[in-house]
One Martini backbone bead per residue (centre of mass of N, CA, C, O) as a GRO file, in nm:
protein
  172
    1MET     BB    1   2.925  -0.015  -2.097
    2SER     BB    2   2.780  -0.070  -1.816
    3ALA     BB    3   2.801  -0.055  -1.479
    4VAL     BB    4   2.625  -0.300  -1.416
    5TYR     BB    5   2.780  -0.499  -1.587
    6ARG     BB    6   3.056  -0.466  -1.439
    7ILE     BB    7   2.956  -0.550  -1.162
    8ARG     BB    8   2.857  -0.829  -1.240
    9GLN     BB    9   3.132  -0.927  -1.346
   10GLY     BB   10   3.286  -0.894  -1.076
   11LEU     BB   11   3.107  -1.084  -0.907
   12ARG     BB   12   3.161  -1.336  -1.071
   13ALA     BB   13   3.467  -1.345  -1.018
   14LEU     BB   14   3.447  -1.356  -0.699
   15THR     BB   15   3.226  -1.622  -0.725
   16ALA     BB   16   3.339  -1.862  -0.902
   17TRP     BB   17   3.389  -2.087  -0.678
   18LEU     BB   18   3.070  -2.150  -0.646
   19ALA     BB   19   3.045  -2.228  -0.939
   20PRO     BB   20   2.992  -2.442  -1.169
   21VAL     BB   21   3.178  -2.641  -1.419
   22ASP     BB   22   3.099  -2.753  -1.755
   23ASP     BB   23   3.357  -2.896  -1.925
   24ALA     BB   24   3.225  -3.110  -2.114
   25GLN     BB   25   3.142  -2.924  -2.343
   26ALA     BB   26   3.431  -2.853  -2.430
   27GLU     BB   27   3.538  -3.142  -2.471
   28GLN     BB   28   3.340  -3.207  -2.711
   29LEU     BB   29   3.447  -2.962  -2.909
   30LEU     BB   30   3.747  -3.012  -2.849
   31THR     BB   31   4.047  -3.071  -2.880
   32PRO     BB   32   4.289  -3.169  -2.676
   33ASP     BB   33   4.468  -2.912  -2.716
   34LEU     BB   34   4.237  -2.703  -2.677
   35TYR     BB   35   4.141  -2.805  -2.402
   36ALA     BB   36   4.403  -2.738  -2.252
   37LEU     BB   37   4.371  -2.436  -2.283
   38TYR     BB   38   4.101  -2.407  -2.144
   39ARG     BB   39   4.191  -2.537  -1.863
   40ALA     BB   40   4.408  -2.294  -1.811
   41MET     BB   41   4.193  -2.128  -1.734
   42ARG     BB   42   4.012  -1.962  -1.548
   43ARG     BB   43   3.724  -2.021  -1.399
   44SER     BB   44   3.580  -1.751  -1.480
   45GLU     BB   45   3.653  -1.779  -1.786
   46ARG     BB   46   3.507  -2.045  -1.834
   47GLN     BB   47   3.229  -1.948  -1.752
   48HIS     BB   48   3.211  -1.729  -1.965
   49SER     BB   49   3.249  -1.913  -2.213
   50LEU     BB   50   2.994  -2.087  -2.155
   51ARG     BB   51   2.793  -1.853  -2.182
   52VAL     BB   52   2.858  -1.790  -2.473
   53LEU     BB   53   2.791  -2.064  -2.585
   54ARG     BB   54   2.497  -2.082  -2.488
   55ASP     BB   55   2.396  -1.823  -2.640
   56LEU     BB   56   2.466  -1.913  -2.924
   57ARG     BB   57   2.294  -2.167  -2.924
   58ALA     BB   58   2.022  -2.022  -2.853
   59ALA     BB   59   2.056  -1.859  -3.141
   60GLY     BB   60   2.151  -2.112  -3.350
   61HIS     BB   61   2.448  -2.175  -3.329
   62THR     BB   62   2.692  -2.425  -3.504
   63ASP     BB   63   2.960  -2.330  -3.566
   64PRO     BB   64   3.264  -2.462  -3.479
   65ASP     BB   65   3.440  -2.201  -3.486
   66LEU     BB   66   3.261  -2.028  -3.305
   67LEU     BB   67   3.260  -2.221  -3.058
   68THR     BB   68   3.562  -2.214  -3.018
   69ALA     BB   69   3.582  -1.906  -2.977
   70ALA     BB   70   3.402  -1.893  -2.730
   71LEU     BB   71   3.603  -2.071  -2.548
   72LEU     BB   72   3.896  -1.899  -2.653
   73HIS     BB   73   3.898  -1.573  -2.663
   74ASP     BB   74   4.058  -1.549  -2.354
   75VAL     BB   75   4.333  -1.719  -2.343
   76GLY     BB   76   4.550  -1.481  -2.344
   77LYS     BB   77   4.516  -1.405  -2.033
   78ARG     BB   78   4.721  -1.634  -1.921
   79ARG     BB   79   4.999  -1.477  -1.945
   80ALA     BB   80   4.857  -1.295  -1.712
   81ARG     BB   81   4.808  -1.214  -1.375
   82PHE     BB   82   4.513  -1.062  -1.219
   83GLY     BB   83   4.293  -0.875  -1.052
   84VAL     BB   84   4.001  -0.705  -1.000
   85ALA     BB   85   4.127  -0.427  -0.948
   86ALA     BB   86   4.282  -0.412  -1.216
   87LYS     BB   87   4.037  -0.446  -1.401
   88THR     BB   88   3.894  -0.192  -1.302
   89LEU     BB   89   4.110   0.008  -1.387
   90VAL     BB   90   4.099  -0.049  -1.687
   91VAL     BB   91   3.804   0.033  -1.731
   92LEU     BB   92   3.832   0.325  -1.632
   93VAL     BB   93   4.055   0.421  -1.823
   94ARG     BB   94   3.906   0.355  -2.087
   95ALA     BB   95   3.666   0.555  -2.026
   96VAL     BB   96   3.840   0.826  -1.946
   97ALA     BB   97   4.146   0.735  -2.095
   98PRO     BB   98   4.206   0.595  -2.387
   99ALA     BB   99   4.497   0.680  -2.457
  100LEU     BB  100   4.627   0.550  -2.210
  101TYR     BB  101   4.531   0.267  -2.248
  102TRP     BB  102   4.680   0.222  -2.523
  103ARG     BB  103   4.964   0.293  -2.429
  104TRP     BB  104   4.986   0.091  -2.190
  105GLY     BB  105   4.894  -0.167  -2.370
  106SER     BB  106   5.149  -0.154  -2.582
  107GLY     BB  107   5.326  -0.260  -2.386
  108PRO     BB  108   5.462  -0.438  -2.167
  109ALA     BB  109   5.393  -0.715  -1.942
  110ARG     BB  110   5.472  -0.504  -1.681
  111GLY     BB  111   5.375  -0.448  -1.398
  112TRP     BB  112   5.130  -0.205  -1.397
  113ARG     BB  113   5.077  -0.274  -1.719
  114THR     BB  114   4.969  -0.560  -1.747
  115PRO     BB  115   4.652  -0.526  -1.767
  116PHE     BB  116   4.667  -0.354  -2.026
  117ALA     BB  117   4.812  -0.553  -2.211
  118VAL     BB  118   4.607  -0.779  -2.188
  119SER     BB  119   4.359  -0.627  -2.290
  120VAL     BB  120   4.482  -0.552  -2.573
  121ARG     BB  121   4.654  -0.846  -2.651
  122HIS     BB  122   4.487  -1.118  -2.609
  123PRO     BB  123   4.384  -1.181  -2.895
  124ALA     BB  124   4.662  -1.237  -3.025
  125TRP     BB  125   4.762  -1.444  -2.825
  126GLY     BB  126   4.529  -1.646  -2.855
  127ALA     BB  127   4.559  -1.697  -3.157
  128GLU     BB  128   4.839  -1.818  -3.137
  129MET     BB  129   4.772  -2.052  -2.946
  130VAL     BB  130   4.553  -2.184  -3.126
  131ALA     BB  131   4.728  -2.231  -3.372
  132GLN     BB  132   4.944  -2.411  -3.224
  133ALA     BB  133   4.691  -2.619  -3.140
  134GLY     BB  134   4.511  -2.644  -3.427
  135GLY     BB  135   4.342  -2.428  -3.514
  136SER     BB  136   4.146  -2.279  -3.713
  137PRO     BB  137   4.152  -2.006  -3.909
  138LEU     BB  138   3.871  -1.896  -3.818
  139ALA     BB  139   3.904  -1.914  -3.514
  140VAL     BB  140   4.156  -1.736  -3.504
  141GLU     BB  141   4.024  -1.484  -3.626
  142LEU     BB  142   3.802  -1.444  -3.412
  143ILE     BB  143   3.994  -1.408  -3.176
  144ALA     BB  144   4.167  -1.171  -3.290
  145ARG     BB  145   3.879  -0.990  -3.346
  146HIS     BB  146   3.685  -0.970  -3.081
  147GLN     BB  147   3.762  -0.637  -3.035
  148ASP     BB  148   3.678  -0.548  -3.307
  149ARG     BB  149   3.542  -0.310  -3.503
  150LEU     BB  150   3.284  -0.289  -3.708
  151ASP     BB  151   3.238  -0.146  -4.033
  152GLY     BB  152   2.947  -0.207  -4.033
  153PRO     BB  153   2.819  -0.445  -4.187
  154PRO     BB  154   2.848  -0.754  -4.258
  155ARG     BB  155   3.041  -0.901  -4.544
  156THR     BB  156   3.113  -1.172  -4.414
  157GLU     BB  157   3.117  -1.464  -4.253
  158ALA     BB  158   3.321  -1.374  -4.042
  159ASP     BB  159   3.167  -1.117  -3.962
  160ARG     BB  160   2.908  -1.256  -3.869
  161LEU     BB  161   3.041  -1.427  -3.647
  162LEU     BB  162   3.170  -1.192  -3.495
  163ALA     BB  163   2.909  -1.044  -3.422
  164ALA     BB  164   2.797  -1.272  -3.252
  165LEU     BB  165   3.025  -1.291  -3.047
  166GLN     BB  166   3.019  -0.996  -2.948
  167ALA     BB  167   2.729  -0.982  -2.846
  168VAL     BB  168   2.761  -1.207  -2.633
  169ASP     BB  169   3.015  -1.112  -2.485
  170ASN     BB  170   2.894  -0.828  -2.398
  171ASN     BB  171   2.663  -0.992  -2.215
  172ASN     BB  172   2.902  -1.160  -2.027
   0.00000   0.00000   0.00000
């Protein structure tokens, strides 16, 4: 991902309180239990999720599991809170020293390692949360795998949906 993308992403997070959030779209798509998870996310994360949803719809995607995953793929991040400076550090370490990023992110979400653990493990955490709230197996799989790299072209319907989610997520 480019530096311009990351700067734009950081500015969006810093100014999230200025932009309106149309949570009604999420409320229409999600069950009450899943909507409660969505509403517990930070304002900036909900805005991001709605941009992912918008872009998937604009590309013609209508699969309800994909749209659910669009709205909840980052819900695991709510297990631990940290600021933009910590997010920036995570991005820099991942780019410059990926082995350290993975080692620090594989440990417990405590102290200075918290942002690394959240970055690495939020897909699994989010998938767990969505499964417990009654999410479909496919939506749970898409959330769990949303940061996994596909080896080659999509082979299954789940892979095809995952590729669509990843492409839009990476641009938002």
